[in-house]
N, C-alpha and C positions, 0 to 999 in steps of 0.2 A: 184019289181025294185031292190029288194036287192039282188037277185040270179045273175044276170047279172053282177052286180058291184063286187061281189065276184070272179065271174068266171074270169072277166077282169083282177083283182088284182093278181089272181093267175097265170095267162098267164103272166103278166109282171113280176112276181117274177122268172118265169121258164125260161122266156127269158134273165132276168139279170143273173140268174145262167149259162146259157150256154155261156153268154157272155165273164163271169168271167174265163171260163175253156179255158187257154191257149193251143194251139195247138202245138204240138213239132213233128217236122217231122224227120224220121230216114230212112236211105237208104235202099229203097226196095232190096231184097235179088236177087243174080247174075242168080240165075235159078230157074225154075218154080218146085215147089216140095223141095226148099232147106228148111229143117226145123231148120237151124243153128241159125234161129232169135227166135225162139219158147222160149226159156228159158230166155236169155237177155230181151226180152219184156215181159214177166211174172214178172222177178226180177224188172225190171224198173216201173212197174205199182205197185208192192209191195211196192217200195221206195216211190213214190209219196204218194200212200196211207198212209203209216207211218209218211211221213212228212207233211201230212194234205194238199197236193198240189191238185188243180183240173184239172191238167194238163190232155189233151187228145193226144194220140199218133197217127200218121198218117203216112204211108209209103211215099216215095216220088213218084212223077209220074214217072219218069223213073228209070230202075234198074241200079244199080251202083257197079262196080268192085270196090275192097277195096281202090285201090290208089285214084280213082276219089271221092269216097265217103269222104276220109279224107282231100283231097283238096278243097272240096266243104265245109266241116266243117271249114277248116281253113280261108276260104275266108269269112266266115259269110254269106252266100247268102241264100240257101234254107234248108240245114240240120243243125238242132240243136243239135243232139245228136248222137254218133255211137259208136260201142263197137269194139275193136280191141287188137291184142298184143302189149305191150308196148314196146317203144325202145327210146334211149337216143334222137335220132332224133324228134320220134313223140312227147314226152314231150316237146321238145322244140318248137315246131308248135302249139301245142293244149294243153289244159287244161285236165290233167287227174284227174279223181277221184280215189285215189289210195287205192282201196280195191277190191281185185282180183274177180271177179263175179264169177268165176268157181273154185274158191280156188286154183289155179295153174295147174288144170288139162290140160290146154291148152297145158302144156310141157311135159305131159305124152303121147307119141306118139307110136302108134302102125302101122306096115306098111301094107298097101294094096298090094297084088301081084296078079300075074295071076294065075288062078287055076289051068294052067297045070305046073306051077313052085311053087306049094303050099310050098315046103321044100326048096326053094332056099336059106333061110338064116338061115337054120338050124344050119350049122356050126360055126355061127359069136358068137364070144364070147367076142370080144374086138373091141373098136374104128378102130383099126387098120386092123382087118377082114373086118369093114363094109367098108372100104377104096377100098376095090376090086369091089363094088356095085355101079350103080348110081341112084340118088334119082330124083323124080321130085317134083317140088314146084312152087306156083306162084313166078313170077319174082319179084315181089315189096313186097313179104311177109318177115317180119323178120326173119322167120325160114330160108328162103334161106341164109341169111347172117350168121346165126348161125352155119348150117351145114358146110357151106364152110368155117368158122372160126374155126372148128375142123378137117378140112383137107377132109372133106368129098366131092364126086364128084356129083354135082346137075346142073340139066336143070330146067332152068326157064321158065315158061310158062305164056302167058299173060291173058288167060283166065281160069278160074275155070273148067267149064265142059271139056275143052280140055285136061285137066291133066288125065281124065279117058281114054278118047281115045287113048291118046298117051301110056298110061300104057299098053292098049291091044295092041297097035301096036308095042310094045317094043323098044319104043323110050327111055326109061329108066327101071329099075329093080324093084323099088319100091316105093310108095309113102306113106311117113309118114304122118299118120292124128291123130289127138290128140282123146283121149279116148272119149271125149264128141261128136264128130263128126262122127267117123268112122262107128258106128253100122247103122246108116241110111244111110250114103253113100254105105257101103257095099251091104245092101238090094236092094237100088235102081240101083245098078250096078250089081248084080248078074247074071242077064241074060247075061252079056257081057263077062261073064268069070272072074271077078274079085272077090277075098275073101281076107279076112284079116289073115295075117300071125300068126302062134299060137307060135313064138319060141321067139320074142325080144319085149321089150319095151324101146324104146328109150329116155331119160329123160334128161330135163335141165330146170334151174330155170328161170320162167318166169310168166307174168301176164296179163290176158286180163282185161281191165278197160273200164268203159264209158268214154268217150271224149267228151268235148264240145269246142267251140271256146274260146279262152283264154279270151275274153272280157265278155264272157257270166256267169260272176260271180253268179248271183243269181241263175240260172239254175244248175251249179256246187254244190253250197251249199245245194240246196233242196234236189238233188241226193244224196250227202254224208251225210246229216241228217237224211234222210229216209233210207239208208244203215246201217247206225250206230245204228238206233232203232231196224232195224230188226234183225242185229246180237245180240243185247243186249236182245231182248225177245226171241230169239231162233227160229225166223220165217225163218231166212236167211238160216239156217243150214235144217230145215225142206224141206223147198223149194228143197234146193241143194239135199239131199238124195233122194227125192221124184222123182226128174227128173232123177238123175243119178245112184241110188244105183244098179240096175238091170245091167247098162252097165258096172260097175265095178265088179259087181260079175262075169259076163259073160266073162269079160278079163283075169281072172285068172291071175292077175299079180305077185301071189307068184310062179308060175310056169315057169315065164319067164327070161330069161338071161336079165340083165339090163345094157344098154349100157349109161352111164353117160357122159354127153357131159357140156362143158363150156359155157356161154353166154356172148359174149363179148360186147353185146349191152344192157345188162341190167343196168338200170339206177341207181345210187347209192341210190336214194331215196325209191326205192323198200322196202316196210316194212315186210321185212323178219323175224324181231324179232317179230312180232304179231303172234304168233303161231296159235291163233284161226281163223285166215283168211285162213291157207292153208290147202289143204288135208292131212289126214294121213290114210292110209289102215286100215281099220277096223272101221272107225268113223260112216259108215252108215250101219245100219242092212241089212241082205239079203232081197232083195225086191220081192215082187210079183207083182210091177206094170206093167201095159201092155208097159209102155214105156222101160222095161229092157228086154220084150220078144222079 
């Protein structure tokens, strides 16, 4: 009779461990095949592990555009954590964990253009030159306000996938995408006649953070503690380089004209003085990772 008792005890222990694993819901990506969540989720799991938390991550039942996801987070209903570019408005409504999860690369932007106009931006040297062209962006993205704040023309579009369709239909001239997003997007829409511009990098200071509800102090503390430990032991940088080094190498940043923009919505609390938190060209070795191919 000893064996059944032991087995029963082990089952109770297993059930107890599962009960202690808190489920954290995040926004389901906006489109099928959208790989933008891969790195944030991997980093979030790393942070939980470093903090000794047993949290389990689960996507929301419905897909969510960015605005809805952040509204849900602010209401404290279903979503417990999200990741997005920061702004003064967002930091007033939500609780940011002020560690830029992609080391500021969200503010390094390469334009997507139509393949039949691949050299459209070849002659652009200044912000004034870029003002002759029209950009497409999500209507509620902070980038839209940043671009307009620098005098650039922008068409705001409600749905993410419609931005690619509108670029093909010539509703605007270029679609600036971050260095961390553009490779997968260009590959996914190559058959539509969309390519990456080879001439420019548009750059402005900003950060992509994990956000939680303002009252969710325990979850915020767990994420921050885990990220800080990952920074201290080098695992944060190793994950960053493993995921992005190939993209950075292929972007040939040193060969591009840099268009520097101001960020009028950058919160004053942004930790710009912590140099270890931000991307520096050359910090990742050339990668042979499949992600970079």
